C-alpha positions as CSV (number, residue, x, y, z in Angstrom):
1,Q,-92.5,13.4,119.9
2,V,-95.4,11.2,121.1
3,Q,-98.5,11.5,119.0
4,L,-102.0,10.3,120.1
5,V,-105.1,10.0,118.0
6,E,-108.5,9.2,119.6
7,S,-111.3,7.4,117.7
8,G,-114.7,5.8,118.4
9,G,-116.7,8.8,119.5
10,G,-120.1,9.6,118.2
11,L,-123.8,9.8,119.0
12,V,-125.4,7.2,121.2
13,Q,-128.7,6.8,123.1
14,A,-128.8,6.8,126.8
15,G,-128.0,3.3,128.1
16,G,-125.9,2.5,125.1
17,S,-122.2,1.8,124.8
18,L,-119.2,3.1,123.0
19,R,-115.6,2.0,122.8
20,L,-112.9,4.7,122.5
21,A,-109.4,4.0,121.2
22,C,-106.2,6.0,121.5
23,A,-103.5,5.0,119.1
24,V,-100.0,6.1,120.1
25,S,-96.9,6.5,117.9
26,G,-93.5,8.1,118.1
27,R,-92.0,6.5,121.3
28,T,-92.1,3.3,123.2
29,F,-95.7,2.9,124.2
30,S,-95.0,0.6,127.1
31,N,-92.9,3.3,128.8
32,Y,-96.0,5.5,129.3
33,A,-98.8,5.5,131.8
34,M,-102.1,6.3,130.0
35,G,-105.3,7.9,130.9
36,W,-108.5,9.5,129.8
37,F,-110.0,12.9,130.7
38,R,-113.2,14.6,129.4
39,Q,-114.2,18.2,129.1
40,A,-117.7,19.6,128.6
41,P,-118.3,23.2,127.4
42,G,-117.9,25.7,130.3
43,K,-116.5,23.0,132.7
44,E,-113.1,22.1,133.9
45,R,-111.3,19.0,132.6
46,E,-112.3,15.9,134.5
47,F,-110.2,12.9,135.2
48,L,-111.9,9.6,134.2
49,A,-109.5,6.7,134.3
50,A,-105.8,5.7,134.2
51,I,-103.8,2.6,133.7
52,S,-100.1,2.0,134.6
53,R,-97.4,1.1,132.2
54,G,-96.4,-2.1,133.9
55,V,-98.8,-4.6,135.4
56,G,-101.8,-2.5,134.3
57,R,-103.1,-1.1,137.6
58,T,-106.2,1.0,137.0
59,S,-108.0,3.8,138.8
60,Y,-111.4,5.4,138.1
61,A,-113.3,8.5,138.9
62,D,-116.4,7.8,141.1
63,S,-118.7,9.1,138.3
64,V,-117.7,6.3,135.9
65,K,-116.7,3.5,138.2
66,G,-118.6,0.3,137.3
67,R,-119.6,1.7,133.9
68,F,-116.3,2.4,132.2
69,T,-113.3,0.1,131.8
70,I,-109.8,1.2,130.7
71,S,-107.4,-1.2,129.1
72,R,-104.3,-1.2,126.9
73,D,-102.8,-3.3,124.2
74,N,-99.0,-2.8,124.3
75,A,-98.4,-5.0,121.3
76,N,-100.5,-2.6,119.2
77,D,-99.7,0.7,120.9
78,T,-103.3,1.3,121.7
79,M,-105.4,2.2,124.8
80,F,-109.1,1.7,125.1
81,L,-112.0,3.0,127.1
82,Q,-115.1,0.8,127.1
83,M,-118.1,2.9,128.1
84,N,-121.3,1.2,129.1
85,S,-124.6,2.5,130.5
86,L,-124.0,5.9,129.1
87,K,-125.9,8.9,130.4
88,P,-126.6,12.3,128.9
89,E,-124.2,13.8,131.5
90,D,-121.4,11.8,129.9
91,T,-121.6,14.1,126.9
92,A,-118.2,15.8,126.4
93,V,-115.0,15.8,124.4
94,Y,-112.9,12.8,125.5
95,L,-109.1,13.2,125.5
96,C,-106.4,10.6,126.0
97,V,-103.0,11.5,127.6
98,A,-99.7,9.7,127.9
99,R,-97.4,10.4,130.8
100,Y,-93.9,9.1,131.0
101,L,-93.3,6.2,133.3
102,V,-95.7,7.2,136.1
103,W,-99.2,8.6,136.1
104,D,-99.7,12.0,137.5
105,N,-103.4,12.7,138.2
106,N,-103.4,16.3,137.3
107,P,-105.7,17.8,134.6
108,S,-103.1,20.4,133.8
109,G,-100.0,18.4,134.4
110,P,-97.4,17.4,131.8
111,G,-98.0,14.8,129.2
112,Y,-98.8,14.2,125.6
113,W,-102.4,14.8,124.6
114,G,-104.6,13.8,121.7
115,Q,-107.0,16.1,119.9
116,G,-110.1,14.6,121.5
117,T,-113.2,12.8,120.2
118,Q,-116.8,14.0,120.8
119,V,-119.2,11.8,122.7
120,T,-122.8,12.8,122.7
121,V,-125.4,10.8,124.6
122,S,-129.1,11.5,123.9
123,S,-132.0,11.0,126.3
């Protein structure tokens, strides 16, 4: 079983920054494509960013492009999401997901999910 634990969420003022981390255990981390979603109350789960298992190709949602940066540290089995220029509309529960070998950009698709970490951005 693959286990994922998010950390780094919290309360931040608009314009500020946070760095989220997703620690992975249980299987070979480098075999998994990794990504981030978020979900606000009453809204559908929203794709944010993904990074491949190999050379580290990345993709981003338009809403966060230029503000968020996804990265991974395979030596330490950890994925990160650096979030800059945060806006109140970024407030949500942020979830990391691991998908075996190849990323599948589907909010309801198969994968291993963390429990989520709350990000709140005040105006």
